[in-house]
C-alpha positions in Angstrom: 119.0 118.2 108.5 118.7 121.9 109.2 115.9 123.2 111.5 112.7 124.3 109.8 110.3 126.4 111.9 106.8 126.4 110.5 103.7 128.2 111.4 100.5 126.3 111.4 97.8 128.3 110.0 95.1 129.1 112.5 92.7 129.6 109.7 93.1 126.5 108.0 90.1 124.4 106.7 89.4 121.3 108.5 87.3 118.4 107.2 86.9 115.2 108.6 85.8 112.4 106.1 84.2 109.2 106.6 85.0 106.9 103.5 84.2 103.5 102.3 81.9 100.8 103.8 83.9 100.9 107.0 83.5 104.6 107.3 86.9 105.2 108.3 87.6 108.8 109.3 90.1 110.6 107.4 91.5 114.3 108.5 91.9 116.8 105.6 93.4 120.2 106.7 93.8 122.6 103.6 96.4 125.6 103.8 97.8 123.8 106.7 101.0 125.9 107.3 101.3 129.6 106.6 104.1 129.3 104.3 105.5 126.1 102.8 108.5 127.8 101.0 111.1 127.0 104.1 110.2 123.4 103.9 110.4 123.2 100.1 113.8 125.1 100.2 114.9 122.5 102.9 113.9 119.6 100.7 115.8 121.1 97.8 119.0 121.7 99.9 119.1 118.1 101.0 119.0 116.6 97.5 122.3 114.8 97.9 120.9 112.8 100.9 117.9 111.1 99.1 117.8 107.5 98.3 115.6 104.4 98.7 113.5 103.6 101.8 114.6 100.4 103.3 111.6 100.4 105.6 109.0 100.2 102.9 108.4 99.5 99.3 107.7 103.2 98.5 108.5 103.5 94.7 110.9 106.6 94.8 113.3 108.4 96.9 113.3 109.7 100.5 115.4 111.6 103.0 114.6 112.6 106.7 112.5 115.4 107.5 113.7 118.3 110.0 112.5 117.1 113.5 111.4 121.0 114.2 108.9 120.3 111.5 107.8 117.0 112.7 107.5 118.2 116.4 105.4 121.3 115.1 103.0 118.9 113.1 102.4 116.4 115.8 101.9 119.0 118.5 99.3 120.8 116.3 97.4 117.4 115.6 97.7 115.7 119.0 94.3 116.4 120.5 92.6 116.1 117.2 94.2 112.6 116.6 93.1 111.4 120.0 89.5 112.5 119.4 89.1 111.2 116.0 90.5 108.0 116.3 89.4 107.2 119.7 92.9 106.6 120.9 92.9 105.3 124.6 94.1 107.8 127.1 96.8 105.5 128.5 98.8 105.6 125.0 101.3 108.1 123.9 102.2 109.4 120.5 105.6 108.2 118.8 106.9 109.0 115.6 108.0 105.9 113.6 109.4 107.6 110.3 109.4 111.0 108.9 110.6 111.6 105.4 110.5 113.9 102.4 109.4 111.9 99.4 109.6 111.8 95.8 108.3 109.3 93.3 111.1 108.2 91.0 110.6 104.5 89.8 109.9 103.9 86.3 107.0 101.5 85.7 109.0 98.8 84.1 111.3 98.7 87.3 108.5 98.3 89.8 108.2 95.1 91.9 105.3 93.3 92.1 104.1 94.6 95.3 104.4 98.1 94.0 101.7 97.4 91.3 98.9 97.1 93.8 97.4 99.0 96.9 99.4 98.6 100.0 99.1 99.3 103.7 101.5 100.7 106.1 100.9 98.8 109.2 98.3 96.5 110.7 98.5 98.2 114.2 95.2 99.7 115.2 96.3 103.3 116.1 99.3 103.8 113.4 98.6 106.7 111.4 100.0 108.1 108.4 100.2 112.0 107.9 100.7 113.2 104.4 101.5 116.8 103.5 101.3 117.8 99.8 104.1 120.5 99.0 104.9 121.3 95.5 102.2 122.8 93.5 101.3 121.1 90.3 98.9 118.8 88.6 100.2 115.5 90.8 98.5 112.5 91.4 95.9 111.9 93.9 96.0 109.2 96.8 93.5 106.6 95.9 91.7 104.4 98.5 91.0 100.6 97.4 88.7 97.9 98.4 90.0 94.2 97.8 87.1 92.8 95.9 87.4 89.1 96.9 87.3 89.9 100.6 85.7 93.3 100.7 88.6 94.6 102.9 89.3 98.1 103.0 91.8 98.0 106.1 94.1 95.1 106.8 94.2 94.2 110.6 96.0 91.6 112.5 92.6 89.6 112.3 92.3 89.7 108.7 95.8 89.7 107.5 96.2 86.1 106.9 93.0 85.7 104.9 94.0 88.7 102.7 97.3 87.3 102.0 95.9 84.0 101.2 93.4 85.6 98.6 96.2 87.4 96.9 98.4 84.6 96.6 95.6 82.4 95.3 94.7 84.9 92.6 98.6 85.3 91.6 98.5 81.5 91.3 95.4 81.5 89.1 96.0 84.3 86.8 99.8 85.1 87.0 101.7 88.3 87.7 100.2 91.6 86.4 102.1 93.8 84.1 104.4 96.2 85.6 102.3 99.3 86.1 101.3 101.6 88.7 97.6 101.0 89.8 95.7 104.0 88.5 91.9 102.9 88.7 89.8 99.7 89.7 90.9 96.4 88.4 90.0 92.8 88.5 91.4 92.6 92.3 90.7 96.0 93.5 87.9 98.7 93.5 88.9 102.4 93.7 86.2 103.5 95.9 87.6 107.0 96.8 90.3 109.5 96.4 92.0 112.2 98.2 92.7 115.0 95.8 96.5 116.4 95.6 96.5 120.1 96.5 99.6 121.9 97.7 99.7 122.5 101.3 96.9 120.1 102.1 97.6 117.7 105.0 95.9 114.5 105.4 95.7 111.9 108.0 94.7 108.3 107.5 94.9 105.1 109.4 98.1 103.1 108.1 96.0 99.8 107.8 94.0 101.4 104.9 94.7 100.1 101.4 95.8 102.9 99.4 98.2 104.0 96.7 99.2 107.0 94.6 97.4 107.0 91.4 100.6 107.7 89.5 100.9 108.9 86.0 104.4 108.2 85.1 104.4 111.3 82.6 103.6 113.6 85.4 104.6 112.2 88.9 107.8 110.3 88.2 110.4 113.1 88.8 113.2 112.9 91.6 113.7 116.6 91.5 112.6 118.1 94.7 112.0 121.3 93.0 109.5 120.1 90.4 108.4 116.6 91.7 105.7 115.4 93.7 107.0 116.4 96.8 105.4 115.3 100.1 106.3 115.3 103.7 105.2 111.9 105.2 105.1 111.4 109.0 104.2 107.9 110.3 103.4 107.7 113.8 102.0 105.1 116.3 100.0 105.3 119.6 102.0 103.1 122.1 102.3 102.7 125.9 103.6 105.9 127.5 106.9 104.1 128.7 107.6 103.4 125.0 107.4 107.0 124.1 110.4 107.9 126.1 112.8 106.5 123.3 111.3 109.1 121.0 
């Protein structure tokens, strides 16, 4: 992957939202970089390297982000992340995964877990950084509440109860039809959404229940030039000696 040098826009619009019953903070920065063109060009030039992500259930294809971009983003956000998410000072920031992403899976090919909201990690300071890139009427990111338990965030403390509730529901009513979740349903309430906007960067805790509100007619497109292209950085705050493997 070639180097891509970006310039963070010093006049970018920063908003910190507090969503749901838990008032979870979400960082939204509009016009994050001065120019997304080099990054989008890089995504296109890497088209041959896209493939399934073995580390997640993402319903599409991914390829690695350039490290120069990842470093620039995390350096720009570093202090803000500590402040907003009240991260202990003895922890350090460590990238876990950093990828370009394109939704590419047809609804009839979805696995059961891909038909419901998901969470990325139960770790308390694990964060998802999502940078919307291509311009277009692409789907928003939906934030969901599990109706039976009321959970908006899945932690080590409530994971077992959440899984048990999901399994009991599956036993009672059977598997749902193969489809992307697009709104509230019997199990989940769509209580908020992050609107898709080109060059908008969003940060949210990885334990939030969330999903792209995929419109198959618009959002399923494996072409980095025309699809719902995003840059996704997953990062965790870990003991400082663990950051040495960065």
